[in-house]
N, C-alpha and C positions, 0 to 999 in steps of 0.2 A: 505494500501499498504507499509507503514511504517511496519507494521509488516509481509510483503512478501520482503523487502529489510532487516531486521531482520534474518529471518530464511532464508535465499538467502546466507548471509554471513557465518552461520554456519553448513549453511551447508556443502558448499565450504571448508572449515576446518574440517569438519570430514566425506566429501569424501574423502579429500587428504589424512587425515588420516588413512582412513579403507585402501586406495590405497596400502598406502607404506606399510602396515602390514600385510595385503591378509585378513583383516576380513573381512568377512560376515555376514551378519546377518538381519532380517528384523525388523528395526525400520518402523516406522509409520508418514508419513511428513505430511499428511493433509488430512480431511476424508471431501467428499460431499456425502451428503445422505448414500449410501448403500456402495460406493465406496471410496478404499482407495489407494491415491500413498504410494510404499515402498522408502526408502535410496536407493535399492538396482535397482530399476525401475528409478528415478532418475540419479543416478548416470551413469546408461548407457545413457542416451541422453549427456550427457556432456562431448566435446574434450579431448580428450589428451592433452598437451603442452599448455593447456591455463595462462594467468598469473589470479594471483586469483581475481580481478579486471573483466574482460572477466567472469572469474568461475563463479563468484558471481551472472553475470547477466545474465549468461545461466541460470542457476537454478532457477533465480525468471522469467525470461521468460517462460520457461517452467512449471513452477507451476503455474504463474496464466494460462497460458492456456490450463491448464489440469483442474483448477478450471472449468473455462470460457468451456471448452466443455464438464464437466457431468453439466452443471446446465442448459445449450444450451439441451444437450440430454433430460434430463430426461421432460424436456419443450414440447417436439418437440416429444417425444416418445407418450404422451397425447392429443397431438392438432391435429398432421397428424392425415389427414383424410385415405388416403388409404394404410393401412401398409402391408394388404396385397402382393401390387406387391411390398412391400417392402424385404417380406421375401423372396420371387423369389426371385426377385436378387441376397438377398441373400445366399441362398440355388445355384443358380446361380454360381457365385465366389466361392463357398466354392467347388463343383463340379470341376472348370475349376481349380482352385489354387491345389486341393488335386491331379488332375490326372496330371496337369503340374508336382508337384512334384516330382509322381514317375515313370513318362513317364524319367526325368532329372538321379534320380537314378536310373533305371535300365540303364541308358544309361553309367554312371557312372562305372557301378559295370559290363556290359556286352562288351561293346565297347570300342576296343584299338581306342587310337588317334595319333596311332603311320601306319603313310604309308608307302613301301618298297621305297624305291630312286626311283628304275624300273616304277615304277607306276606311279610316279608323272610326271617323263621325257616321259611316250609315253601319258598320255594325253595332257602334251605341247608340244607335236610334233604334236598331232592332231587338237591344238584348239589353236595353236600358234598366230594364225590370230588376236585373238579374245584381246590378251595381246597385247597395245601398250601403248607406254608410251606419256607420256605430258611435259617433262624436258631433260637435256642430264645428263648423266648418266657416271661414267669414273668409270676407276678402275688406280690405281697408289702408287705415292708417293706422299705425303705432307709436306714441312717445314716453317716456320714459328721463325723468325731468329732476336736478335735487330741489329741494326744498327754497336754496336759497338764492338758488337763480333769478336773474332776470328776465321783467317783462311777460312775468307768470300771463295776466291780463289777457296781449298781445296773442298768443300762444289758444290762450280757450277761445279767441276767434278765428284764427289759421286754421288750426285742424278740422273745425266742423262743416266750415266751407273748404271742398277741396278743388280748389284752380290753380291754375300754371303759376298764378304771379302768387298764393299763399304756400303755394308748395315750392316754391324760390327764397321766401322768407323762413319756413321751416327748416329747407332743410340750409339756410345760411345761420340764422341760429343754432340749429345743432351740432352746427363740428366743435363751436364755441362751447357749448351747456348742456348740451344732451347725453343722457349717460347710453341709454338706446336710441334706433328712429327705425323706423319698417316705414317701407310701401310697399304693398302689396294688393293692387288695387284690382292685380291681373294675374292673382297669384291665390290659391289656397288655404288656409290655413288654422291649425287646431283651438280654439278658443280656448276652451282647458289649458295647453300646454303654454300659450302665450300667459295668460292671467293668472297662474299656480300660483306667482308670489304676491301678488298683489293682499295687501293686509286684509280683502274682506274675499271671499269667496259666496260663489253664486252656484248653489244648491243645483237649486231650478235652470239653469242655464237660456235652454231653449226659449221657456216662458217669458224669462228674460231679454235675450235680443230680439224674439217677436216684436216686443214693444216700444226697444232704448234702437237709437241710431247712433249715439254719442255713451261715453264710458269716461268716469274722472276719477282718479282716491287716490287718496291723502297720509302715504305711510308716516313713516317715523324719521325717513331720508327723502324720500321720492315723491312727485307729482306722475303718476299716470293715465295717461291722455289714447282712449281708444275710440278710433271714427270708423263704423262699421258701414260700406257700399253697398253689401252683399253676404246672405248668409243659406246653408242648407243647413239641415235638421238631423238627429236622426232617425233613423226612417225612411228618411229621403233617398228617393236614386240620387247614387253621385254624380257631381257636375261633370262634364265629359272632358274639361281641364284635369279634374282630381282622378280622372278613372282610365283617362290616356295613355299611362307608362301599361296601367295594367291589362287593356286592351292590344297593347302594341308586341306585349310578352306574349300573351295566348293567339295572336296571328302568328309572330313569328315563330312560338313553336309550331304551327299547325303546317304553317309551309316546311319547315323542317323533317315533321312528319309527313310532309304528301314528298318532299322532294327524296327525300331516303327511300321512303314505298317503292319509287319508278323506281329509285336506280338498283334493287333490288329484284323490279322486277322486267326491269332491260338485263339483268345481267342472267339470270332465268330463263328465259324466252331464248333469248342469244347460245345460252350454255344449251337449251336444246338444241337449238337449230344445229350445233358443230357437232351433236354428237356426246355433249362432256357429260349427259346426264344418262346411263341407263335404268332401268326400272327392272327390276328382276321377278319375275312371278311364279308361283308356286307348282 
């Protein structure tokens, strides 16, 4: 164990130096029977950004695990009874992994991940009842300002009327005074997440949002201002903009399924035509 500790410390220094200099060389670290662990292999297992102490510990742990695994594998290879089933499992895994990698390569090379917005919208219109939300979503404008900030009365007037002039005033003001500023009239935001640090929480936020367009709260350190320009409540159909990314994933996945199915069918048909597939009847 002491040898491994010393080796781990040495390895950290050599790994750190080689990463800084960009050097790569086949330096042997340890050998167990016919298997050899190289510095490159060990280096790949040590995460970036660790302290010297943590890097040494990580190197020591991997070396000991590598040694134990190889020792155990050598014994198991000699003692295990059913080697045939293991070879079959290995072959099956190799086949599945190779096919998977090839399919992913085909999809990456041949299938575009871009989908026309109109196609997304058409799918949404035909399936909007399938996309329900379980939270209160809002669009609008949000401000968090220290209590000692100047011109609070002006802020109260600006945030209630969203015009280009008022937005300019707010943005200029926020550069100097605001702790947080959010302008999301084109994006949906979770109401509860936005207001979770407010001094007063809304138990029935759906009812509150329905009847309030402007929200203001005063905490021990900050004012909180919120102007809601639009909302969607739990149980409603998800707005298109909110459901758009999910719809895109659905359609891309369906394209992938259809694409790979066609590849398989083409391979099957060509193999039949070439006589590569032979069916034997009893």
